[in-house]
Each structure stands twice: as structure tokens, then as C-alpha cells.
N, C-alpha and C positions, 0 to 999 in steps of 0.2 A: 622545502618542505620541512618541519620540524622534523628534530631527531626522532622526539616520539611517534609522529604520525609514520617517519620509517619503519621503526620497530613494529609498530602496530601492523603497519602491512606486511610484514615480514612474516607475525604471528599469528595475525587474524584475518588474514585471505586467502582462502583454499579454492578448490576446484571442484566441481561435483564427485569426479572420479576418486577424489581422496576418501570416500566415504560410500562404500559398496551398500545396496538397498541391504543386505543378508547380516551387515554391522548395524545397520539403524536398527534392524528388526529386534534383534538381540538386545540395543542398547534400550530398545522401547520395551521389551518383557522384563529387563533388570531393572528399570524405574518406575516402570507401573505408568508411565505419562502418556497423556492421550492426546491426539491431533485432530482438530478445527481446520478446515480446510472454507475461505467462504469469499463468495467471488460477487462483488459489487458489480450490479447489471442495470443497464440503459439501452434500450431497441439494441439487444446483442444477440437476436435470433441466429443468426448468420455463424456465430464464433463459439455461442456459449455451449453446445450441445457436445461440440469435438472437444471441447477442454473438460467438463463435468464427464465424459464418457473416459478420456483415458487417464484419469485420477483416478476414475469408482474402477476401470480394469486393471490397472499397474499397482496401484496402491492401496486397493481394499479387497478385491478380488485374488489377483495374484499372491500378493502379502497383503496382510493386514498391517500397512503402518499409518493409515488415515481411517480415523474414526466416524467424522462424517463431513460430508463437503453440504454447505449450505449456501445459496443463489437468493442475493438478497435484492430484489427486485425495486427500483424506486420509482415508477412510473412508466412504465415500458406500454407503448401502445402497439406493438407488435405482438410475435410469438414467443418470446423472451423465456417467459415462466412456463409456460406447455414446451419448449425446447426443453428445456433445462428439467423440468419435472420426468420428461421422458426419458431424457438420458441418466437419471440416476440422484438425481439433489434434491434435496430437500429445500422447497422454495417458500420464501418468506416475502411479505410486503412490508417496505419501511413504513408505511403509515401505521400496521398492525403491532408493530413494536414501540411502547413505550406511547400512547395515543396521549397519556396527558402533557406531554409535551408536543404540543403542534412540529412537525418536519417541515423541515425547508431543503429547497434543493442543494446537492451538493454530493461530492463522494465521500468525504468524512464525514457526513452525518450518518451518511450508509454504514463503514465501515465504526462509529462508534454503536450505533444501535446495533451491529450484528455482535456485541458482548451481550449481550441480552439472551441471545437466540442459538447462543453456542455454549459447547461444555467444554472444549480442549482445553489442558493444562498450557497447550502451544495452540496459538492463533497464526494458521496462516492466509494470509490476502494475496489474490491471484487475479487481476485485472482482465475482464471478459471478451475484452476485444481483439486475444491474440489467435494469432493462424501461427500455423504449423507448430501448435504445441507440444511439448512434452513432458510429460510427467517428471522428469530433470530436474525443472523447476523447483519442484515441491519437495521432492527429496534434498535435491541442494539445498535449500534453506531451512530444511526443518532440521537436516541432518547435526550442524553442530550443536543445535539445543539438544538433542537427544544426546550427545556425546559427550559434550562441554559442558560441566554445571556451572561455570562462572559467565558464560557467555547468555545473553538475554533477549536481543533482538539481531536478527541475521538479515542482509538485503541482497536480493540477486544483485550479479553484476552481468553485461553482456554486453555485445555488439548491438547497435541499431544500425540498419540500413535504413536509408531515406530512398525508395525505388529502386536504381540500381546502383548508388554510390554507396559504397561503403561507409559503415562511420559516421552517415552524415545526420541520423537522427538524435532526439535527444536537444533541438535546439534550446530550447527554454534552460535544458540543465545549461547548457553553454554560456548562454549570455546572462541568464539571471541568476540560478541556481549555484551554480560553481563559484563564481565572483563575490557571491555575497558571504558565502562557505569561508572561504580562502580570506578574505579582507577581517571578518569576525567571527570569526568558528574556527581558526587553522587546523584547530586538531581534528576537525571531521573533512579536512582536503583531501583524505584517503578514499571517500568514496568515488566506487567509479561512477555509479548510477545512484544521485542521492535522492532524485525525484521517482526512482524508478516503482511503480505501481505491485512487484511481485518481493514481499518481505514478511517473517515469519519471528513471532515474539513470544515470550512466556504472558498467561494473561496475568500472573501477579504485575509485571510492567503496564501493559496495558490500561488495566484498570488503574493505575494511579496516573494515565496521563492525561491533559485536556486535548480535544480532538479540535482544530479548525474544521469548518463545518465543509468547506471547500476543496479546491486545489493546493491550497497553503497545507494541506493533512500530512505528507511524506516530509515537507523540512521542517515543518513543528516537532514533528515527532523523533526526528534526529536529534536536532538542538536538544527538546524535553530530556531525553532519554540520557543524552551526554551529564547534563546536569545532574540526573538520579542518578545513573548507577556507571557511570565514566565509561571512558574511552576502551578500557579493555574488555566492557561488558559486549560488546558491539563488532560485528564481522560480518563478512561481505563474502559471498561464493560465487564463481564464476560456470555458468550453464550456458553457456553457448552465444547464441543470437537470439535475439527477440524481433520478432517480424509482427505487427497489429496497423490498426487503422490510424494514419495522421490527421493530424487537428491542421485546419487552415491559419492564415496568417494571422485574422484578428481574433479566432478561439485562443491561438498562442499567447496573444497579448492579454486577454483577461487572465490567463492560466497564470502569466508573468506578473500582474500587477495583486491578483492574490497571494504568490509566492511572496513579493514582497512587502506587501502588509502583514504579512505573519512574521516574517523577521521582524520589519518595524517594530512590531509589538513587544518583541525578545529583547530586541536592544533597548527599547525606553517603556515598555508598558506607559506607553502614552496614547492619545489620539491623534486618529488622522485629521490631515488640513482637509481631507475632501475625500470619502471613501466612494470614489467614481472613475471609470474610464473613457473620456469621449475618443472613439476611433471613425473612420472614414471611411465611406463609401462611394463607389462612384453612380450615379445614376444619370438619368436623360440631363438632369439640372444642373447638372456639377457633380461636386463632392459634397456626399451629404451627410453630417454628423452625426453618430449614433454613441449614445450615451448608455453605459452598462453599470450598474452597482458593484461595487467589490464587497465580497463577504467578510463583515467586519464580526461573526459571531463564534465564539467556540463554545464546544461544551464541555461540561465541570469532568473531571477524571470520574469514571462508570462507579469506583468505589464510593461516592459523597451521593449518587443517587440511590435513595432509599429502596425501590423496587429490586433494584441489585443486590443490595443488601441481606433483605430480606429472602431474596431466591437462595443466597447462597447458606444463610442460617436453615433454609428448608431442605 
């Protein structure tokens, strides 16, 4: 590991216990910063309500740390929107945000559009499929942004059990993202969960970043933030254990392809030879190929979007 990364780990890796909520509240009052929490959601009726309720009760009603909770529904066919609204979130449908640009499927697309329907100086992203959720996930990653003026982006780190096996989650991280980062961006090798969906950043940084529309958004954001603000502006906080719904192998393959594509563009800014991934599924006739497109689109920095600039002027 690079000496720079060792120093970064010592100075920019914290635990949620390092910053009690009362200290965060004092820092928020002193600086006047506002905090938005965004949950991208697609068919998450079983979990989204509990997450929203925990954040609202612990970090809005008990202590006024969070100013708004926004769930961006990207086309759910279940009761996700109703459950989220009943729990106290503001629910916005993806397709109603910036309708001038037709929406495409993908998590990064939802996160990018969320900047237009939130107001916080700090924006905190939380996946909507978490089980046994704790509000520490939010206070933990928001904390350094409230107390450390030089920090721009904070990732959560945690254990990711796979079933009863401890530490076996994050398969795409270990097989794809971590090797890519270590080989090509070794200054980012200290991130425990580079693909984790729980992170917070200053709006002033997010609005300058391009957003890969799909699963590559987390890796792209880390790499681009490193180049924009430097390693010392990035940090991570240990928030314990993350439990969520796991993807099957084929879905993980598609995720891996999107992440590789994101890395490829940042390495060469060139064109993919074939932006598609063929996988195989056993049927009665043997192994049948199934080919899926790999998303190749990225949204521009939000600061370049006319509607966003006019909103800020207003």
C-alpha cells in the first residue's frame, strides 16, 4: 500500500462513535449547513418504509439533523411510493424530474436527477433495500462533512454478511472494483467499501461530477472526486453491519460489466469494442445465451444543466 494511503487511513477513516449526534447538531447550528437524504428506490416496499421512519424519528424529530428525506421512485410496480410517503418521505417519481431529458433505467440516473429536487448543502445517499437499518448510517457519514471543512465526500464502511457467512458480501467489490482501483487508482485502495450505496457529499462537489447512469456510478464518483478535490478531501466512516437483499450471479455479472465500462472510460476516454454482455441460462434445450446491453451513457455535471442553474439563481 502506498505511504500516502497509509497516512490517509490513519487520518481519514473514522467510526460513527467518534462523533456523537449532539456534537453534529452543534456543528450544524454553527455552520448553518442543511442536510438532504435521498433514497433511490425500485420495488422496495418491504424495506423503504422502515428506513425512512428510522431517519425521520431519530434525525428529524428527536434531533433536527436532517432537513429533508426524498425518495426518488424509478418506476416501481409495487407499493414503494405509498409506503415511503406514509413513513414521512417526500416521494418524487424519476420521470417527472427534468422531463426535457428522457430518463433511462439505472441507479446513477436517479441519483443525478435527485440533485434537482433536493436543497441540502450536504446530500446523503442511502440504498432502499437495507434491513435492520440504523440511523447511524446517516449520522455517521454526514458527521465529517459537518465537522471537517476540508472533507468533501464520505463513504460508509461496514461488514457485509452473505447469509450466515460473515464478510462474504460485496462480491463485485472483491472481484472487480478492488482490483481495478488497486491497479489503476492505487490512491483509492484504502476504501473498504468503494461500491457501497451509502455515502454523503457536499452539493458543491456533486454538481461538478458526471454521473454514470447505471451501476458504475459509485466507482465513477470516487475516481472523479479524487481528480477534482484530492485524496485528503475523501473519507470513510465505520457504521457497523450492512444487511440487504443480495443479487443473483447473472445480475452481479451485469453490474461488473457496467463497473468495468466506467473504469475503462476513465482510463482511456475511448469507445468500448462491444457495449454488451452475454450470459448463459440453462433451459430445457441446454444453455441459452442472454445478451444484455451495458449502459454507455453518462449524465453531465449538474452545474452544466440550464434548469439547475436557473433554480440556483431563483
